[in-house]
mmCIF file of the C-alpha atoms, coordinates in Angstrom:
data_MODEL
# 
_entry.id   MODEL 
# 
loop_
_atom_site.group_PDB 
_atom_site.id 
_atom_site.type_symbol 
_atom_site.label_atom_id 
_atom_site.label_alt_id 
_atom_site.label_comp_id 
_atom_site.label_asym_id 
_atom_site.label_entity_id 
_atom_site.label_seq_id 
_atom_site.pdbx_PDB_ins_code 
_atom_site.Cartn_x 
_atom_site.Cartn_y 
_atom_site.Cartn_z 
_atom_site.occupancy 
_atom_site.B_iso_or_equiv 
_atom_site.pdbx_formal_charge 
_atom_site.auth_seq_id 
_atom_site.auth_comp_id 
_atom_site.auth_asym_id 
_atom_site.auth_atom_id 
_atom_site.pdbx_PDB_model_num 
ATOM 1  C CA . MET A 1 1  ? 12.869  -8.067  2.178   1.00 0.00 ? 1  MET A CA 1 
ATOM 2  C CA . GLY A 1 2  ? 12.844  -10.863 4.733   1.00 0.00 ? 2  GLY A CA 1 
ATOM 3  C CA . ASP A 1 3  ? 12.728  -10.449 8.496   1.00 0.00 ? 3  ASP A CA 1 
ATOM 4  C CA . ALA A 1 4  ? 16.477  -11.081 8.773   1.00 0.00 ? 4  ALA A CA 1 
ATOM 5  C CA . GLU A 1 5  ? 17.209  -8.278  6.302   1.00 0.00 ? 5  GLU A CA 1 
ATOM 6  C CA . MET A 1 6  ? 14.885  -5.910  8.177   1.00 0.00 ? 6  MET A CA 1 
ATOM 7  C CA . ALA A 1 7  ? 17.039  -6.322  11.317  1.00 0.00 ? 7  ALA A CA 1 
ATOM 8  C CA . VAL A 1 8  ? 19.423  -3.657  9.980   1.00 0.00 ? 8  VAL A CA 1 
ATOM 9  C CA . PHE A 1 9  ? 16.680  -1.073  10.614  1.00 0.00 ? 9  PHE A CA 1 
ATOM 10 C CA . GLY A 1 10 ? 16.520  -1.945  14.319  1.00 0.00 ? 10 GLY A CA 1 
ATOM 11 C CA . ALA A 1 11 ? 13.538  -0.616  16.283  1.00 0.00 ? 11 ALA A CA 1 
ATOM 12 C CA . ALA A 1 12 ? 12.111  1.104   13.181  1.00 0.00 ? 12 ALA A CA 1 
ATOM 13 C CA . ALA A 1 13 ? 11.647  -2.198  11.298  1.00 0.00 ? 13 ALA A CA 1 
ATOM 14 C CA . PRO A 1 14 ? 8.018   -2.844  12.416  1.00 0.00 ? 14 PRO A CA 1 
ATOM 15 C CA . TYR A 1 15 ? 7.016   0.577   11.100  1.00 0.00 ? 15 TYR A CA 1 
ATOM 16 C CA . LEU A 1 16 ? 8.707   0.089   7.729   1.00 0.00 ? 16 LEU A CA 1 
ATOM 17 C CA . ARG A 1 17 ? 7.046   -3.203  6.851   1.00 0.00 ? 17 ARG A CA 1 
ATOM 18 C CA . LYS A 1 18 ? 3.426   -4.280  7.183   1.00 0.00 ? 18 LYS A CA 1 
ATOM 19 C CA . SER A 1 19 ? 2.569   -7.522  8.948   1.00 0.00 ? 19 SER A CA 1 
ATOM 20 C CA . GLU A 1 20 ? 1.971   -10.679 6.917   1.00 0.00 ? 20 GLU A CA 1 
ATOM 21 C CA . LYS A 1 21 ? -1.785  -10.381 7.576   1.00 0.00 ? 21 LYS A CA 1 
ATOM 22 C CA . GLU A 1 22 ? -1.891  -6.766  6.340   1.00 0.00 ? 22 GLU A CA 1 
ATOM 23 C CA . ARG A 1 23 ? 0.061   -7.668  3.196   1.00 0.00 ? 23 ARG A CA 1 
ATOM 24 C CA . LEU A 1 24 ? -2.255  -10.588 2.373   1.00 0.00 ? 24 LEU A CA 1 
ATOM 25 C CA . GLU A 1 25 ? -5.331  -8.383  2.838   1.00 0.00 ? 25 GLU A CA 1 
ATOM 26 C CA . ALA A 1 26 ? -3.872  -5.738  0.524   1.00 0.00 ? 26 ALA A CA 1 
ATOM 27 C CA . GLN A 1 27 ? -3.029  -8.323  -2.150  1.00 0.00 ? 27 GLN A CA 1 
ATOM 28 C CA . THR A 1 28 ? -6.497  -9.896  -2.146  1.00 0.00 ? 28 THR A CA 1 
ATOM 29 C CA . ARG A 1 29 ? -8.382  -6.595  -2.125  1.00 0.00 ? 29 ARG A CA 1 
ATOM 30 C CA . PRO A 1 30 ? -10.356 -6.211  -5.384  1.00 0.00 ? 30 PRO A CA 1 
ATOM 31 C CA . PHE A 1 31 ? -9.172  -3.555  -7.836  1.00 0.00 ? 31 PHE A CA 1 
ATOM 32 C CA . ASP A 1 32 ? -11.581 -2.628  -10.629 1.00 0.00 ? 32 ASP A CA 1 
ATOM 33 C CA . LEU A 1 33 ? -9.481  -1.512  -13.600 1.00 0.00 ? 33 LEU A CA 1 
ATOM 34 C CA . LYS A 1 34 ? -12.397 0.448   -15.059 1.00 0.00 ? 34 LYS A CA 1 
ATOM 35 C CA . LYS A 1 35 ? -13.246 2.455   -11.917 1.00 0.00 ? 35 LYS A CA 1 
ATOM 36 C CA . ASP A 1 36 ? -10.222 2.556   -9.598  1.00 0.00 ? 36 ASP A CA 1 
ATOM 37 C CA . VAL A 1 37 ? -7.572  5.149   -10.464 1.00 0.00 ? 37 VAL A CA 1 
ATOM 38 C CA . PHE A 1 38 ? -4.680  7.013   -8.870  1.00 0.00 ? 38 PHE A CA 1 
ATOM 39 C CA . VAL A 1 39 ? -4.815  10.814  -9.031  1.00 0.00 ? 39 VAL A CA 1 
ATOM 40 C CA . PRO A 1 40 ? -2.126  13.406  -8.222  1.00 0.00 ? 40 PRO A CA 1 
ATOM 41 C CA . ASP A 1 41 ? -2.231  14.895  -4.715  1.00 0.00 ? 41 ASP A CA 1 
ATOM 42 C CA . ASP A 1 42 ? -0.337  17.831  -3.194  1.00 0.00 ? 42 ASP A CA 1 
ATOM 43 C CA . LYS A 1 43 ? 0.344   16.201  0.200   1.00 0.00 ? 43 LYS A CA 1 
ATOM 44 C CA . GLU A 1 44 ? 0.857   12.599  -0.905  1.00 0.00 ? 44 GLU A CA 1 
ATOM 45 C CA . GLU A 1 45 ? 2.293   11.997  -4.375  1.00 0.00 ? 45 GLU A CA 1 
ATOM 46 C CA . PHE A 1 46 ? -0.790  10.060  -5.566  1.00 0.00 ? 46 PHE A CA 1 
ATOM 47 C CA . VAL A 1 47 ? -3.998  8.870   -3.886  1.00 0.00 ? 47 VAL A CA 1 
ATOM 48 C CA . LYS A 1 48 ? -6.431  6.136   -4.847  1.00 0.00 ? 48 LYS A CA 1 
ATOM 49 C CA . ALA A 1 49 ? -9.791  7.334   -6.179  1.00 0.00 ? 49 ALA A CA 1 
ATOM 50 C CA . LYS A 1 50 ? -12.887 5.785   -7.698  1.00 0.00 ? 50 LYS A CA 1 
ATOM 51 C CA . ILE A 1 51 ? -14.613 7.040   -10.862 1.00 0.00 ? 51 ILE A CA 1 
ATOM 52 C CA . MET A 1 52 ? -18.295 7.482   -10.026 1.00 0.00 ? 52 MET A CA 1 
ATOM 53 C CA . SER A 1 53 ? -19.669 8.198   -13.541 1.00 0.00 ? 53 SER A CA 1 
ATOM 54 C CA . ARG A 1 54 ? -18.546 9.190   -17.018 1.00 0.00 ? 54 ARG A CA 1 
# 
């Protein structure tokens, strides 16, 4: 969604979309397919976790 499309959300728009810098950091963050997993959580649907050993 572009900035123009986010205008429909008014004052809430900055809270619904991360800044360009935050998005770039999230995209370039390493993700190890062998160790990083998502596990079910009661409060938040899923949370990121790291496998420490087998």
